[in-house]
Steps between C-alpha positions, in 0.01 A plus 500: 500500500557150637235256609582566866438869441164417347409288801582792731239708317236228521249560773604859574227665295221407740700654784525832316132573561536437875817714523332789322201474732724532807682798346167678449402456866676819600401710200250780560342772292217543257701454179286340231779268392540366852132404530505346153813301584348378826183390320688316222731338750206395719337333201820315414545382859140384506554287190824366649312382809650762736160594637621664824737738323241574232238572765737736677561698181130516413431624853764776467338613175147527641628671813663763279216517250163363618357555151734249331240247381731218391709517816180436699419208269851360546476536877172307508646227281819464707298476820289229339819323392595479870168329563351787702168551326339701781792743509483532122130584526578772757759649262240494224255692719769763573573534131130548422479778755750694285418372152126440509450497122749229398320179395810285540525588869142383557589176323826445691335574834218260420751232393675537836167470685421197284825330603424588861169312463311826557285453192205713607727800563663441161156510338432830679821653367434390143133602494566842654570629151355437155640181351541491124802284413417134427792381716369700798149360449645149490695570820187622678315186391782285638480688830127434521562130435757485780266690734215262412297797377411356163158661471655844545733425210216458249502857373878493459469177300249657264712810456813295429322271254366804318861611449653155459240236405760225535633592845536173688486642852164669438357181353626299798349739751158484329500120512604501866233754594234278346640187669517673837139612474383152395404610149636194320317579175645851500844360575473266201393790279793714614733201460386446141579862420841476668590180314432671170802721575715269714440135418841398641515725808534249787311694766217593265470137393495398868226749590300400191522135600391588856207694357394205284525267798286737705243499219501119492668471158758244612599389151590849383678567827715191442572600140621838622721338760647270236573796272688691770867582431741262672737593784337825608485640852132398505575129444403405860163677462436318171583173674260584784228585249552170319463322833181694576355417159582133537330494839201695367446229240541209739844388377621424852820320410603765251425776749705329770793459261487869412477614861793271585707658224410845632599389850836376371587854385544595869328837462371626834205678335359167384605257773187532714266489200678194361494317836129568544418392146704178523331410829160575350567291191642212706172490690304494173718222358451293813124491438517429127560182311841515344446554126710432198833681478503568123588842364152595391260768608227388744194344328187402686384138470169594335682685221742213455224234463303718260810569291444874529852587608850400397809539717710808426878507529610706802842648422520696825468189710754322282749784556445474876560128502805532278663715769375299800713228664377144445397481865256788445308370198793571267519323165761266357619547141282209388199655676554825309530324166188292570297809594609687188434201276148470640413866445399586145397862555840660573569786253853538363585809705395321821713204395796733453433646845521151652820412314660832597410452865640147507812604307581790732401351833497123490669280239635541148432129436132537589478816288633303203247220552215748535609677183486177304158423643361841402660482153280200420176687574227544243518880518454712186822516299557867593479413870737203461754724327461776759561257788796331331682826419444657843605173666821489297575863586446423867704183537742478207549854375422695181727296272312182587172686450603603148607143421149389597342771283710395200403137543127590518437739209168680457355668192435843657515636851255734664629795701517320836706212357719742303569704813599180683744408223637855508575462871680174424721667238584803715569288809712253303755749371406436138619839383395599152253210474304659785522842333375373163211302651379774732537768232268290282257461793495879543404531133221243546370640830607868483281609791605225747736650762642160604666448163642852507642435846656167401639637173660787693662251737629295206653804329674611820625144559672500161665842532249657260310732733531777238243309288227543763423845355410343164288240677304769679454731204451263210362173642311565824350850482166371633628376837394698807729801557604394852626165366680672213667745736609218736669320207660827389641545851639145506679562171629841612644357822666220304657745255619732776293788362381595847460875459317481168268228627420697816415812301274304265317347795449837665363641174258209465384536859457876471280459193292232671578251222669237721678444828823307540542270804575716804793281611667542161454876520665508844796296376552702183483827696765371740725383217500851350571650846157664532408422859221760515314339210555157655353622830197626311437152363567344842204702626285326239582150625207302635502182706199387304683517165689173540768322699792703367345838584389367839858385568641836391277670756534252788840336444703720262834333581353168391467636145763609248327830415435574868870464576584728207260758643663485843842540337387808309357661814819444699720625217285810455520582871880460494541734206652237273612645167476266202737720304791442740522122512875494559467631857200284591672165551309428821168569327595271210606228744169509686234601247391379159393835353846666521659178375259490207587860415870411491445194280272702268796722405674203337461417133335162439561255217168449321605255227636145542877486425607366161879484511709215643719548804680305771243427773579612854199354684553130592323239287241422768124548509358468851133400516353598838153354480357453847140502379514209254506153665786280381247230412337728243539441127476877466841533667668275245335687212631831633849356546499357148388835360800675654743229391379541142576874487841502672829309498530570873456245777161532669521442876177436690497615863282322757342684792577205729875542445510879485566570868788253525646635172490855636659394829784327318563764232378831642523464878279429800334845492375434149360162605325654801359778283360238260332322793348827624378620160120495537404368155625303201549811287746653748677166542536476121639857487761416764612185322511681165733769635711243687545279193596797281748623759671162541477339157385767254298434184139572412225452759139465396167449670238245404292773341714531185469292180759542222399515135831582326874456557618697803878442486580812289329714763698341782830491312481872421457588869774660707575373850134537595183552300174649622163562332314821589121504478282794403470614862879528525553192720747215450305181438605190693350235272815504283837617639854440368830547686851375547587353844558758773360798309466803728135572410398145589712509816333819620151368425568165666635657821204735525251216437663282767496786752133578428390140549707458816342816643156368399419826324135524397557683173329385181699224329547716189709747704652261752652227279363563150523763223504799736804361682690417179426849364651659812808279479548587133457873566764489775737335255434770240585765760835337573730649237795296631336164444661290226206259475309549174130463431277476193156660528222410258134586464275214603343500154836375366469165674122483462553428130689186600347395832131538592317502835363159594247400765565150641226268620367563849720317747302268733531559871506124558656273240488124507847460357704739713483736793650851491619707793 
């Protein structure tokens, strides 16, 4: 099959579902297979975004069989997908008239009423039957919150907390009930209990701070605000609370600055409040004598004369003024340095917070000067070392951090310092050095899960994931079972032992000994083609469990596992047969899972080659490092490391020249696709494929550090060489090819087309490993192709090249600007 034939197949698979749906329109009868086919097809169309066709099929099913529960559920969901919440609620009521004992129909009907803003009716539906499931209790509590019926939710809160003492929604509702009723002491008490379970939950921290403010404990309220996680959806409310607290304590200028910052966010919900507060504070300032502008907390004159109070450093105000323009009380670099030099009570972690903020948002030069200033502090030696190492990791990378550690030896490290050094070694690609150090740490602290986690990462990074079993059994038997199982899963995924790992996890969960991460269980189930088991774990997802699970529920296509799940659903509805890959070219062209199945049938080289041969891949190593500034010493160290392990010429590609290079060598479409690619990772993928197609050689990302000679591996490669990870995907960090290789050509054309069409798929599938796996699988299906490939297990190269984590790239750099 030629490449043109393959292109003809591309894109036709999605149309198959629509064609089949139209063919079924005229089919009648009560055959069981026909109803089952309609239901499976409707589910596939729903996942493919064909909501109107899916709705039509679901409606045909319920018309023929009003007792088909899941068809009713699908019909409600498709109507909601069209944005017609009221109509969906009406469908739910009709379903309940036929199936009055199905809990999921009560839930779906109530969800539709909730989206229609008919919260009281939704409460009526849910409370018309006995509620036992924790998720249903949590949903009812959320409905009461939206309906402003917090007092009525009290009994549901108590019932839910009896089942789940750590349930965040129940804790939140109790605090809000107390606040609404003016019981500030009760709110503080409830907040204290909630914080015991959720000290980093942003909304709980916000409500706790509000409760403390209501009780007059301004200092604790401010401490809670300062401890809040950064960049949450509640950031504007935290900012408003900080402004309120500043005003409560008479810090007029600080309060005005905070309200001005809130106003600058242009959020309609806060505009009126901010305008009123600024006007109020302007009036107060007009009647006061202008005081000193130093960055200290307010101190009354009587306390100052009596020597009863000393000024305290105010990091929050400093952060505000760092971001403010000079015309709005902003600070110059010299002002910042003078303030820091005059403040003796800044702890090392606060100092690191200041340096990080300046490094990422303001100036690398100022960050350097601040670092030197903090390094001369009279902190305890452990604090000085902690700041120095974290600062080096932040600005100069893990190799520089280890250089600092080696030049400042200590007799013996405690666990916190040892864990920090372990992170340095794992991040720096130090291979067996990281393994040996962390293995020793596991012996010294056998019950500390952090060392087990880091040691597992180090073993996987060196191609020795098989040794994790010994680590778990012989060195760290005292670590909590959930941590042990998570490390076991990481090793199993790396080794490609998906089925065995999944079975072990299910056994552990069934016995109650431990639970593996739900997202991992979904992925492993999908990789062994067990969609039903995956769907069972999808039902266990919770928005409160973390950002990844929340994204899987709310924005599945924005996640790698969510996209895999959608693929599996569509393939199941289409009747795709994994055993007949030869006739599924369109599925392989469009979906990762069929492509993975095709690649999995190939034998992989698992040992580095030993014999000498005539190399076919050009003597070029292309470094595509968009995330390391060219002014960084780290870049030169990485280049030198590659030059030391290879005779090949190392070519460094610059993001500023990439678009013009693509236009000249790959065409105007490629250049336009590069311009439209939404992030640096996709731009780097496009350039990597373009460079391989035009010039050939080895391409590598900035996240790879070599430890041994790599030329034998490259020399013993056919016309293209790919590394397959434990999940069955082709990795893109290291790719080898001769110019014009058909696999690279296919991948490049698909990546260009996706970026030009502004497809919203996850980068992993659009331009990364998922794409390259599909291109390779198409090549393997083409028996007429003369282009040759070498496939190796990723562990083969991991013995020579280790993952590396570069320093954090500043958003604003004094030496150069980046597009």
